[in-house]
Backbone as CSV, one residue per row, in Angstrom:
resi,resn,N_x,N_y,N_z,CA_x,CA_y,CA_z,C_x,C_y,C_z
1,UNK,-35.159,2.975,42.057,-33.733,3.098,41.731,-33.179,1.794,41.155
2,UNK,-33.552,0.677,41.871,-33.073,-0.617,41.396,-33.663,-0.950,40.031
3,UNK,-34.964,-0.559,39.845,-35.590,-0.815,38.549,-34.903,-0.027,37.437
4,UNK,-34.577,1.247,37.733,-33.891,2.067,36.739,-32.522,1.499,36.400
5,UNK,-31.787,1.062,37.429,-30.466,0.488,37.212,-30.559,-0.790,36.391
6,UNK,-31.575,-1.599,36.699,-31.762,-2.842,35.957,-32.095,-2.539,34.497
7,UNK,-32.921,-1.518,34.282,-33.281,-1.149,32.910,-32.071,-0.668,32.133
8,UNK,-31.195,0.117,32.798,-29.982,0.609,32.144,-29.072,-0.552,31.776
9,UNK,-28.889,-1.480,32.729,-28.030,-2.632,32.475,-28.559,-3.465,31.319
10,UNK,-29.872,-3.701,31.301,-30.469,-4.475,30.209,-30.322,-3.760,28.875
11,UNK,-30.490,-2.439,28.882,-30.364,-1.668,27.645,-28.932,-1.732,27.102
12,UNK,-27.962,-1.538,28.018,-26.554,-1.596,27.592,-26.214,-2.988,27.076
13,UNK,-26.711,-4.027,27.762,-26.450,-5.403,27.334,-27.042,-5.662,25.964
14,UNK,-28.256,-5.145,25.744,-28.904,-5.332,24.441,-28.114,-4.637,23.327
15,UNK,-27.712,-3.387,23.590,-26.967,-2.644,22.569,-25.623,-3.301,22.290
16,UNK,-24.961,-3.776,23.337,-23.679,-4.456,23.166,-23.850,-5.725,22.338
17,UNK,-24.897,-6.491,22.618,-25.149,-7.718,21.866,-25.480,-7.412,20.412
18,UNK,-26.255,-6.367,20.197,-26.603,-5.984,18.826,-25.380,-5.545,18.049
19,UNK,-24.498,-4.788,18.724,-23.271,-4.341,18.057,-22.381,-5.528,17.732
20,UNK,-22.308,-6.498,18.647,-21.468,-7.677,18.407,-21.982,-8.481,17.235
21,UNK,-23.329,-8.586,17.134,-23.905,-9.323,16.006,-23.617,-8.605,14.700
22,UNK,-23.690,-7.268,14.716,-23.500,-6.486,13.495,-22.039,-6.367,13.102
23,UNK,-21.126,-6.662,14.023,-19.703,-6.504,13.749,-19.120,-7.805,13.197
24,UNK,-18.052,-7.643,12.414,-17.419,-8.819,11.830,-15.949,-8.536,11.578
25,UNK,-15.096,-9.427,12.076,-13.664,-9.320,11.823,-13.336,-9.994,10.496
26,UNK,-12.221,-9.569,9.898,-11.797,-10.174,8.643,-10.278,-10.118,8.532
27,UNK,-9.758,-10.989,7.692,-8.348,-10.954,7.329,-8.249,-11.052,5.811
28,UNK,-7.373,-10.254,5.226,-7.208,-10.189,3.779,-5.733,-10.399,3.453
29,UNK,-5.455,-11.383,2.615,-4.074,-11.693,2.219,-3.962,-11.578,0.706
30,UNK,-2.940,-10.865,0.251,-2.723,-10.664,-1.176,-1.272,-10.942,-1.526
31,UNK,-1.059,-11.633,-2.624,0.300,-11.925,-3.076,0.405,-11.788,-4.589
32,UNK,1.647,-11.650,-5.058,1.845,-11.529,-6.499,3.245,-11.068,-6.833
33,UNK,3.384,-10.524,-8.031,4.660,-10.019,-8.514,4.548,-8.524,-8.787
34,UNK,5.606,-7.795,-8.432,5.684,-6.356,-8.689,6.733,-6.104,-9.771
35,UNK,6.322,-5.409,-10.833,7.201,-5.092,-11.953,7.476,-3.585,-11.952
36,UNK,8.736,-3.218,-12.130,9.118,-1.807,-12.095,8.752,-1.113,-13.389
37,UNK,8.001,-0.001,-13.274,7.748,0.855,-14.426,8.862,1.876,-14.578
38,UNK,9.087,2.664,-13.531,10.256,3.527,-13.441,10.636,3.659,-11.983
39,UNK,11.889,4.025,-11.757,12.390,4.172,-10.391,13.602,5.106,-10.444
40,UNK,13.340,6.387,-10.335,14.368,7.420,-10.494,14.746,8.004,-9.137
41,UNK,16.034,8.161,-8.928,16.518,8.666,-7.648,17.678,9.627,-7.877
42,UNK,17.711,10.695,-7.070,18.842,11.636,-7.053,19.021,12.103,-5.622
43,UNK,20.114,11.657,-5.002,20.414,12.002,-3.611,21.906,12.317,-3.489
44,UNK,22.256,13.552,-3.142,21.366,14.660,-2.774,20.688,15.261,-3.999
45,UNK,19.577,15.917,-3.754,18.828,16.526,-4.848,19.656,17.578,-5.567
46,UNK,20.475,18.305,-4.833,21.347,19.334,-5.406,22.773,18.800,-5.457
47,UNK,23.197,18.362,-6.625,24.569,17.881,-6.783,24.691,16.391,-7.010
48,UNK,23.624,15.644,-6.722,23.651,14.216,-6.976,23.360,13.909,-8.435
49,UNK,23.581,12.670,-8.839,23.323,12.226,-10.203,21.979,11.526,-10.266
50,UNK,21.166,11.911,-11.261,19.892,11.225,-11.445,20.163,9.834,-12.011
51,UNK,19.733,8.827,-11.272,19.970,7.437,-11.650,18.633,6.716,-11.745
52,UNK,18.440,6.015,-12.856,17.255,5.190,-13.009,17.596,3.770,-12.594
53,UNK,17.008,3.341,-11.486,17.233,1.975,-11.029,16.548,0.966,-11.943
54,UNK,15.654,1.464,-12.831,14.923,0.580,-13.735,15.584,0.430,-15.096
55,UNK,16.184,1.526,-15.624,16.763,1.461,-16.969,18.287,1.546,-16.969
56,UNK,18.877,2.361,-16.087,20.342,2.375,-15.994,20.845,1.072,-15.382
57,UNK,20.044,0.492,-14.507,20.308,-0.827,-13.940,19.146,-1.745,-14.336
58,UNK,19.236,-2.997,-13.969,18.156,-3.946,-14.246,17.522,-4.369,-12.930
59,UNK,16.216,-4.134,-12.816,15.488,-4.550,-11.626,14.593,-5.737,-11.975
60,UNK,14.799,-6.834,-11.265,13.994,-8.027,-11.486,12.617,-7.866,-10.845
61,UNK,11.607,-8.575,-11.363,10.304,-8.580,-10.677,10.462,-9.056,-9.243
62,UNK,9.705,-8.448,-8.348,9.817,-8.771,-6.923,8.547,-9.448,-6.434
63,UNK,8.722,-10.471,-5.614,7.569,-11.081,-4.974,7.042,-10.128,-3.893
64,UNK,5.733,-9.998,-3.842,5.125,-9.050,-2.905,3.953,-9.710,-2.197
65,UNK,3.815,-9.406,-0.923,2.693,-9.908,-0.135,2.166,-8.782,0.741
66,UNK,0.856,-8.787,0.926,0.189,-7.808,1.780,-0.773,-8.538,2.703
67,UNK,-0.865,-8.062,3.927,-1.796,-8.638,4.891,-2.567,-7.498,5.546
68,UNK,-3.885,-7.627,5.521,-4.755,-6.635,6.166,-5.681,-7.358,7.145
69,UNK,-5.794,-6.822,8.334,-6.762,-7.323,9.310,-7.671,-6.165,9.688
70,UNK,-8.935,-6.484,9.906,-9.849,-5.392,10.185,-11.140,-5.844,10.828
71,UNK,-12.021,-4.873,10.985,-13.267,-5.076,11.710,-14.331,-4.206,11.063
72,UNK,-15.433,-4.822,10.685,-16.590,-4.093,10.156,-17.645,-4.036,11.248
73,UNK,-18.145,-2.840,11.541,-19.162,-2.710,12.578,-20.274,-1.775,12.116
74,UNK,-21.448,-2.029,12.646,-22.653,-1.304,12.252,-22.850,-1.342,10.738
75,UNK,-22.376,-2.398,10.119,-22.594,-2.712,8.710,-21.849,-1.790,7.740
76,UNK,-21.690,-0.510,8.086,-21.124,0.452,7.133,-19.756,0.995,7.539
77,UNK,-19.336,0.757,8.758,-18.055,1.279,9.242,-17.011,0.163,9.252
78,UNK,-15.765,0.517,8.940,-14.686,-0.465,9.047,-13.395,0.218,9.485
79,UNK,-12.618,-0.523,10.259,-11.280,-0.107,10.676,-10.337,-1.254,10.342
80,UNK,-9.199,-0.942,9.735,-8.287,-2.013,9.343,-6.837,-1.557,9.447
81,UNK,-5.951,-2.550,9.557,-4.514,-2.314,9.582,-3.870,-3.125,8.467
82,UNK,-3.002,-2.493,7.694,-2.344,-3.126,6.552,-0.838,-3.109,6.729
83,UNK,-0.193,-4.247,6.441,1.264,-4.336,6.337,1.594,-4.726,4.905
84,UNK,2.368,-3.877,4.212,2.668,-4.098,2.795,4.157,-3.853,2.537
85,UNK,4.999,-4.836,2.802,6.435,-4.672,2.531,6.752,-4.871,1.045
86,UNK,7.804,-4.204,0.579,8.265,-4.369,-0.803,9.762,-4.103,-0.863
87,UNK,10.509,-5.052,-1.419,11.937,-4.876,-1.655,12.252,-5.322,-3.082
88,UNK,12.909,-4.440,-3.841,13.258,-4.721,-5.229,14.769,-4.612,-5.371
89,UNK,15.387,-5.669,-5.875,16.836,-5.699,-6.066,17.173,-5.450,-7.533
90,UNK,18.348,-4.854,-7.771,18.793,-4.604,-9.139,20.301,-4.611,-9.233
91,UNK,20.801,-4.675,-10.457,22.246,-4.626,-10.683,22.500,-4.219,-12.121
92,UNK,23.725,-3.777,-12.380,24.089,-3.384,-13.734,25.412,-2.647,-13.756
93,UNK,25.831,-2.287,-14.974,27.082,-1.555,-15.171,26.753,-0.117,-15.553
94,UNK,27.389,0.832,-14.894,27.069,2.240,-15.089,27.652,2.772,-16.389
95,UNK,26.884,3.625,-17.061,27.340,4.264,-18.298,28.005,5.609,-18.042
96,UNK,27.919,6.119,-16.807,28.528,7.401,-16.463,28.848,7.399,-14.968
97,UNK,29.665,8.380,-14.566,29.928,8.539,-13.137,28.618,8.888,-12.421
98,UNK,28.405,8.261,-11.296,27.181,8.496,-10.521,27.571,8.875,-9.104
99,UNK,27.146,10.068,-8.694,27.310,10.465,-7.311,26.028,10.155,-6.562
100,UNK,26.130,9.282,-5.570,25.006,8.951,-4.704,25.455,9.206,-3.275
101,UNK,24.815,10.173,-2.641,25.209,10.641,-1.320,26.667,11.108,-1.336
102,UNK,27.562,10.470,-0.581,28.936,10.945,-0.483,29.920,10.142,-1.319
103,UNK,29.421,9.246,-2.154,30.300,8.376,-2.927,30.049,8.563,-4.418
104,UNK,31.142,8.576,-5.183,31.059,8.613,-6.642,31.383,7.216,-7.164
105,UNK,30.410,6.621,-7.840,30.602,5.314,-8.463,31.008,5.558,-9.919
106,UNK,32.222,5.144,-10.320,32.743,5.515,-11.639,32.045,4.806,-12.794
107,UNK,32.073,5.445,-13.938,31.526,4.865,-15.163,32.195,3.534,-15.459
108,UNK,31.403,2.569,-15.882,31.917,1.239,-16.196,31.926,0.279,-15.033
109,UNK,31.716,0.780,-13.822,31.728,-0.111,-12.656,30.384,-0.819,-12.523
110,UNK,30.432,-2.006,-11.952,29.220,-2.778,-11.727,28.725,-2.505,-10.301
111,UNK,27.420,-2.218,-10.176,26.849,-1.893,-8.878,25.595,-2.729,-8.640
112,UNK,25.256,-2.823,-7.381,24.033,-3.502,-6.972,23.160,-2.495,-6.228
113,UNK,21.864,-2.517,-6.504,20.934,-1.602,-5.837,19.888,-2.400,-5.075
114,UNK,19.403,-1.788,-3.995,18.304,-2.360,-3.223,17.338,-1.227,-2.890
115,UNK,16.099,-1.406,-3.305,15.052,-0.411,-3.059,13.998,-1.058,-2.167
116,UNK,13.857,-0.526,-0.961,12.878,-1.062,-0.014,11.841,0.005,0.308
117,UNK,10.568,-0.391,0.228,9.484,0.532,0.535,8.410,-0.247,1.280
118,UNK,8.492,-0.221,2.598,7.532,-0.927,3.453,6.479,0.065,3.932
119,UNK,5.227,-0.347,3.833,4.116,0.538,4.161,3.238,-0.104,5.225
120,UNK,2.899,0.686,6.255,2.014,0.239,7.328,0.905,1.276,7.462
121,UNK,-0.353,0.821,7.368,-1.460,1.779,7.276,-2.617,1.407,8.206
122,UNK,-3.179,2.431,8.803,-4.389,2.314,9.608,-5.484,3.088,8.884
123,UNK,-6.591,2.407,8.574,-7.639,2.998,7.734,-8.996,2.926,8.425
124,UNK,-9.703,4.033,8.371,-11.124,4.057,8.721,-11.908,4.374,7.448
125,UNK,-12.989,3.603,7.224,-13.784,3.810,6.009,-15.267,3.667,6.322
126,UNK,-16.076,4.487,5.646,-17.524,4.455,5.814,-18.174,4.216,4.460
127,UNK,-19.085,3.252,4.396,-19.805,2.944,3.161,-21.069,3.802,3.100
128,UNK,-21.023,4.860,2.310,-22.179,5.755,2.233,-23.228,5.259,1.248
129,UNK,-22.876,4.301,0.384,-23.843,3.583,-0.441,-23.570,2.103,-0.255
130,UNK,-24.581,1.345,0.132,-24.395,-0.093,0.320,-25.695,-0.810,0.010
131,UNK,-25.738,-1.401,-1.189,-26.867,-2.202,-1.619,-26.356,-3.584,-2.015
132,UNK,-27.268,-4.438,-2.454,-26.861,-5.776,-2.877,-25.943,-5.746,-4.095
133,UNK,-26.088,-4.717,-4.925,-25.310,-4.669,-6.168,-24.181,-3.645,-6.161
134,UNK,-24.223,-2.682,-5.235,-23.239,-1.597,-5.284,-22.863,-1.135,-3.877
135,UNK,-21.551,-0.949,-3.691,-21.039,-0.365,-2.450,-20.018,0.713,-2.802
136,UNK,-20.220,1.907,-2.265,-19.284,3.018,-2.425,-18.848,3.467,-1.040
137,UNK,-17.539,3.603,-0.848,-17.024,3.930,0.483,-15.895,4.944,0.374
138,UNK,-15.688,5.681,1.457,-14.598,6.652,1.524,-14.137,6.765,2.968
139,UNK,-12.876,7.166,3.130,-12.343,7.307,4.475,-10.964,7.911,4.470
140,UNK,-10.254,7.706,5.566,-8.918,8.269,5.743,-7.947,7.160,6.137
141,UNK,-6.714,7.298,5.666,-5.644,6.359,5.985,-4.454,7.115,6.549
142,UNK,-3.934,6.626,7.654,-2.663,7.111,8.178,-1.585,6.104,7.830
143,UNK,-0.600,6.536,7.065,0.423,5.623,6.553,1.791,5.961,7.139
144,UNK,2.464,4.937,7.613,3.867,5.066,8.011,4.708,4.326,6.983
145,UNK,5.625,5.038,6.352,6.503,4.407,5.367,7.892,4.225,5.982
146,UNK,8.433,3.057,5.765,9.805,2.761,6.170,10.547,2.365,4.907
147,UNK,11.422,3.254,4.432,12.029,3.071,3.119,13.544,3.207,3.190
148,UNK,14.210,2.580,2.239,15.655,2.756,2.109,16.064,2.472,0.668
149,UNK,17.082,3.187,0.204,17.663,2.968,-1.115,19.171,2.851,-0.933
150,UNK,19.721,1.732,-1.373,21.164,1.530,-1.218,21.799,1.176,-2.553
151,UNK,23.064,1.581,-2.694,23.877,1.259,-3.867,25.229,0.777,-3.366
152,UNK,25.676,-0.347,-3.906,26.959,-0.925,-3.497,27.780,-1.268,-4.736
153,UNK,29.078,-1.014,-4.650,29.999,-1.343,-5.732,31.423,-1.325,-5.222
154,UNK,32.383,-1.428,-6.140,33.786,-1.411,-5.736,34.171,-0.088,-5.083
155,UNK,33.466,0.993,-5.437,33.787,2.313,-4.874,33.271,2.469,-3.444
156,UNK,32.375,1.594,-2.996,31.862,1.718,-1.638,30.404,1.331,-1.547
157,UNK,29.799,1.717,-0.438,28.399,1.387,-0.154,27.724,2.613,0.447
158,UNK,26.561,2.950,-0.105,25.793,4.076,0.418,24.334,3.660,0.557
159,UNK,23.706,4.114,1.643,22.285,3.830,1.860,21.624,5.053,2.463
160,UNK,20.417,5.312,1.991,19.633,6.411,2.534,18.326,5.846,3.070
161,UNK,18.084,6.014,4.387,16.869,5.520,5.038,15.882,6.662,5.221
162,UNK,14.604,6.297,5.248,13.566,7.306,5.443,12.399,6.677,6.201
163,UNK,11.961,7.375,7.230,10.793,6.953,8.008,9.896,8.161,8.160
164,UNK,8.651,8.025,7.737,7.771,9.183,7.789,6.308,8.805,7.816
165,UNK,5.482,9.804,8.125,4.029,9.641,8.186,3.391,10.373,7.025
166,UNK,2.407,9.722,6.372,1.706,10.326,5.238,0.209,10.107,5.412
167,UNK,-0.606,11.178,5.410,-2.061,11.006,5.417,-2.557,10.778,3.989
168,UNK,-3.531,9.884,3.834,-4.065,9.557,2.522,-5.586,9.527,2.566
169,UNK,-6.185,9.694,1.406,-7.629,9.533,1.246,-7.887,8.120,0.738
170,UNK,-8.834,7.437,1.374,-9.163,6.073,0.993,-10.509,6.042,0.272
171,UNK,-10.565,5.310,-0.844,-11.795,5.169,-1.624,-12.005,3.699,-1.964
172,UNK,-13.256,3.284,-1.993,-13.555,1.906,-2.322,-14.830,1.778,-3.127
173,UNK,-14.847,0.793,-4.037,-16.025,0.501,-4.853,-16.123,-1.005,-5.033
174,UNK,-17.312,-1.524,-4.866,-17.585,-2.927,-5.188,-18.892,-2.978,-5.958
175,UNK,-18.821,-3.484,-7.222,-19.999,-3.574,-8.076,-20.263,-5.032,-8.378
176,UNK,-21.349,-5.539,-7.847,-21.751,-6.922,-8.094,-22.555,-6.957,-9.394
177,UNK,-21.920,-7.408,-10.466,-22.544,-7.326,-11.786,-23.155,-8.646,-12.256
178,UNK,-22.780,-9.770,-11.621,-23.320,-11.044,-12.076,-23.130,-12.099,-10.998
179,UNK,-24.217,-12.435,-10.295,-24.149,-13.508,-9.307,-23.051,-13.275,-8.278
180,UNK,-22.102,-14.221,-8.163,-21.037,-14.080,-7.166,-19.875,-13.205,-7.625
181,UNK,-19.934,-12.659,-8.842,-18.812,-11.900,-9.404,-19.012,-10.396,-9.220
182,UNK,-17.908,-9.753,-8.798,-17.926,-8.304,-8.591,-16.661,-7.675,-9.133
183,UNK,-16.761,-6.407,-9.489,-15.590,-5.588,-9.776,-15.240,-4.831,-8.503
184,UNK,-13.978,-4.912,-8.122,-13.512,-4.283,-6.887,-12.468,-3.224,-7.218
185,UNK,-12.646,-2.028,-6.653,-11.652,-0.952,-6.755,-11.343,-0.485,-5.345
186,UNK,-10.058,-0.440,-5.005,-9.643,-0.004,-3.682,-8.438,0.924,-3.843
187,UNK,-8.471,2.089,-3.211,-7.426,3.077,-3.450,-7.079,3.861,-2.193
188,UNK,-5.776,4.145,-2.043,-5.245,5.146,-1.119,-4.453,6.135,-1.966
189,UNK,-4.717,7.427,-1.825,-4.011,8.392,-2.671,-4.069,9.787,-2.074
190,UNK,-3.052,10.586,-2.420,-3.012,11.999,-2.054,-1.838,12.656,-2.779
191,UNK,-2.025,13.933,-3.135,-0.953,14.705,-3.772,-0.790,16.027,-3.043
192,UNK,0.461,16.520,-3.015,0.772,17.798,-2.382,1.915,18.440,-3.153
193,UNK,2.254,19.708,-2.829,3.405,20.336,-3.509,4.718,19.606,-3.260
194,UNK,4.778,18.755,-2.233,6.023,18.080,-1.878,6.137,16.683,-2.477
195,UNK,5.047,16.175,-3.034,5.099,14.848,-3.610,3.705,14.265,-3.751
196,UNK,3.654,12.958,-4.012,2.364,12.297,-4.205,2.497,10.821,-3.871
197,UNK,1.345,10.183,-3.682,1.312,8.746,-3.413,-0.005,8.197,-3.920
198,UNK,0.051,7.108,-4.685,-1.151,6.430,-5.164,-0.928,4.925,-5.061
199,UNK,-1.934,4.258,-4.540,-1.941,2.800,-4.438,-3.353,2.356,-4.786
200,UNK,-3.520,1.799,-6.009,-4.858,1.517,-6.534,-4.935,0.069,-7.006
201,UNK,-5.959,-0.631,-6.571,-6.220,-2.001,-7.004,-7.511,-2.038,-7.804
202,UNK,-7.466,-2.741,-8.953,-8.655,-3.059,-9.742,-8.670,-4.570,-9.904
203,UNK,-9.747,-5.215,-9.459,-9.745,-6.676,-9.441,-11.130,-7.229,-9.735
204,UNK,-11.132,-8.483,-10.189,-12.360,-9.261,-10.328,-12.461,-10.165,-9.101
205,UNK,-13.587,-10.079,-8.400,-13.756,-10.806,-7.150,-14.855,-11.858,-7.281
206,UNK,-14.584,-13.014,-6.694,-15.568,-14.106,-6.651,-15.932,-14.379,-5.202
207,UNK,-17.203,-14.206,-4.876,-17.676,-14.389,-3.505,-18.053,-15.853,-3.308
208,UNK,-17.282,-16.536,-2.472,-17.487,-17.958,-2.241,-18.239,-18.153,-0.924
209,UNK,-19.545,-17.945,-0.985,-20.358,-18.107,0.211,-20.201,-16.952,1.177
210,UNK,-20.511,-17.232,2.439,-20.524,-16.177,3.447,-19.158,-15.929,4.065
211,UNK,-18.211,-16.843,3.905,-16.953,-16.732,4.638,-15.790,-16.175,3.841
212,UNK,-15.723,-16.426,2.539,-14.516,-16.087,1.785,-14.850,-15.469,0.432
213,UNK,-13.953,-14.608,-0.021,-14.046,-14.015,-1.349,-12.646,-14.032,-1.966
214,UNK,-12.544,-14.510,-3.208,-11.268,-14.612,-3.908,-11.213,-13.566,-5.018
215,UNK,-10.015,-13.117,-5.323,-9.887,-12.104,-6.368,-8.576,-12.254,-7.130
216,UNK,-8.572,-11.660,-8.328,-7.366,-11.550,-9.147,-7.435,-10.205,-9.847
217,UNK,-6.287,-9.510,-9.914,-6.353,-8.190,-10.514,-5.011,-7.532,-10.717
218,UNK,-5.089,-6.240,-10.880,-3.925,-5.393,-11.171,-3.852,-4.275,-10.139
219,UNK,-2.654,-4.028,-9.641,-2.417,-2.950,-8.688,-1.322,-2.040,-9.222
220,UNK,-1.509,-0.743,-9.023,-0.469,0.229,-9.356,-0.063,0.955,-8.079
221,UNK,1.246,1.052,-7.873,1.817,1.780,-6.742,2.761,2.829,-7.313
222,UNK,2.490,4.107,-7.024,3.295,5.179,-7.623,3.406,6.335,-6.644
223,UNK,4.523,7.043,-6.738,4.683,8.239,-5.927,6.129,8.561,-5.661
224,UNK,6.313,9.581,-4.844,7.659,10.017,-4.493,7.648,11.446,-4.015
225,UNK,8.841,11.996,-3.851,8.980,13.376,-3.395,10.007,14.089,-4.259
226,UNK,9.839,15.395,-4.401,10.689,16.204,-5.265,11.415,17.246,-4.433
227,UNK,12.598,16.897,-3.974,13.439,17.866,-3.295,13.208,18.009,-1.817
228,UNK,12.186,17.344,-1.262,11.951,17.447,0.171,13.057,16.778,0.968
229,UNK,13.734,17.535,1.838,14.826,16.975,2.622,16.053,16.639,1.794
230,UNK,16.199,17.312,0.639,17.369,17.073,-0.207,17.301,15.780,-0.998
231,UNK,16.084,15.258,-1.217,15.909,13.969,-1.881,14.960,14.120,-3.070
232,UNK,15.350,13.511,-4.195,14.452,13.375,-5.335,14.288,11.887,-5.604
233,UNK,13.053,11.388,-5.518,12.811,9.982,-5.811,11.367,9.780,-6.228
234,UNK,11.164,9.140,-7.388,9.840,8.780,-7.868,9.898,7.371,-8.436
235,UNK,8.884,6.582,-8.121,8.871,5.189,-8.558,7.457,4.779,-8.946
236,UNK,7.388,3.828,-9.867,6.122,3.262,-10.317,6.279,1.748,-10.396
237,UNK,5.317,1.031,-9.795,5.325,-0.433,-9.832,3.968,-0.942,-10.287
238,UNK,4.007,-1.950,-11.147,2.808,-2.639,-11.600,2.761,-4.006,-10.923
239,UNK,1.613,-4.339,-10.339,1.460,-5.612,-9.646,0.468,-6.509,-10.390
240,UNK,0.807,-7.773,-10.525,-0.160,-8.808,-10.883,-0.462,-9.563,-9.596
241,UNK,-1.719,-9.537,-9.144,-2.025,-10.005,-7.791,-3.172,-11.006,-7.765
242,UNK,-3.156,-11.829,-6.725,-4.305,-12.654,-6.344,-4.484,-12.462,-4.840
243,UNK,-5.703,-12.632,-4.384,-5.941,-12.406,-2.954,-7.163,-13.152,-2.464
244,UNK,-7.281,-13.219,-1.152,-8.438,-13.831,-0.515,-8.782,-13.021,0.726
245,UNK,-10.068,-12.841,0.926,-10.598,-12.144,2.107,-11.471,-13.128,2.864
246,UNK,-11.134,-13.346,4.111,-11.854,-14.322,4.936,-12.572,-13.578,6.057
247,UNK,-13.848,-13.824,6.175,-14.651,-13.228,7.246,-14.630,-14.173,8.443
248,UNK,-14.200,-13.690,9.557,-14.018,-14.540,10.733,-15.265,-14.618,11.595
């Protein structure tokens, strides 16, 4: 009995040690500028005025930062958490009367807009192809969005907040084409009859030894909903980004 118990303890200790050796924590930080492609809103969907926060008003480029922490285990599995806040401010003079929620902002009035879209995501991913030159991975992401759109002017102030959960499909590709240089593609996306969401990064990555990898690239963030909950909103943002991934 004691021998069996000792064997079990040794086996569990060995497996635990092997898993610890195979596992690796990491932190990924990305920063850059987000440029508005389009940003259309109509609230309420029935009776509100369609307003382009990008062309009817002027939206300045917004500084954006993302932080991801995660854990790779058994070489092919990873779990990570991402915080990706985004706030874009705008202002301008209206060319027509605009009804937003319960307030009508008259033509010719100057208004200020604030568009906030903060994203928090938990992702599991499995690398079903992993060689020295190529890695292909897929998984699932649970996303919580915390968003608000506000308009302020002489006629008043209106804000619409939204908090919701969105499931997404996660895809990843890393192609090592020359020495320390790789092409990196990372995506969360899903479409439904109620709306869509896409967040895709394409970047050139430089692997600096065993601890760090640096990258520079382009990210697109797009999506929205059409009439769900009395809201129409679709937005597109282009990101110029740089980032670093550190293996702990």
